[in-house]
C-alpha positions, 0 to 999 in steps of 0.5 A: 790306335789300331782299334780306332783304325779298324773302327774307321774301316768298319764305318767305311764298309758299312757306308759302302754296303748301305748306300745303293741309290746313286749311280749304279756303280757309285756303291762299288766305289771307295769312300774318301773322307777328308777333314781336319779332325775325326772323333769316333764314338763306338758307344753312340755309333757317331763319328764327328768330322770337323774342319773343311769336311769333304766326303765323296763316293762316286758321284756323291759329294758332301761338304761342310764345316762339320759332319756327324756320321750316325751308324746303326746295326745296318750301317750308316743311317744318316749324315748331318752336315753343317756349314756356311753353307754345307753342300750336297751333290749327287748325280741321280742317273748317268745321263742326268746332270748333278743335283746340288743342295746348300744350307746351313744345316742338312740331314741326309737319311741314307736308307730313305734317300731323303735330304732335309735342308734348313736355314738358307736352303737351296736346291738346284735340279738341272736348270730349276732352282728352289729356295726357302727356309726348309727344303725336303728333297726325296732323292729317289723320286726327285721330289722337292718340297719347299717351305717358306720362312716366318720373316722377310729377308728382303723387299721382294721376299715376303714372310712365309714364301718360297722362291722358285725359278723353273726354266721352260722346256723346249722341243730341243730339251725333249728330243735329248 
């Protein structure tokens, strides 16, 4: 039992040291993980959390029904979250609003700062919204690549299309 707690502590330390791309002080904040169950596999380096999983560290938030945390030699490499939907939130800069993402399946590559959302993918950056079958969100550069689906889900939704809502920039927005 003591060994399992030490392993969990090691996972938290690794995650803290490799996550350095959010707000400047996020990496120095503690990581909080809440879930109904956790299974740690030392051989594979994968810890699986299930049941209303909530992971926070500073401005970072990941929520899902299940989150698999993959750890390598250099710490946490990726987090895979599933849910109906799973949710990712992060504030890129202190003076910027949160960016939110939702989808049934998310892969967050920690060191690359890349979030891939599939199945009912949606990203909201400030006032802009992107939806599609698959969205790849480069968190470092705040670039969203959206891909459409092969089938239609509604009368205004054509196969292979993505949907975006881009709000106009006003002079007031530029002044702030």
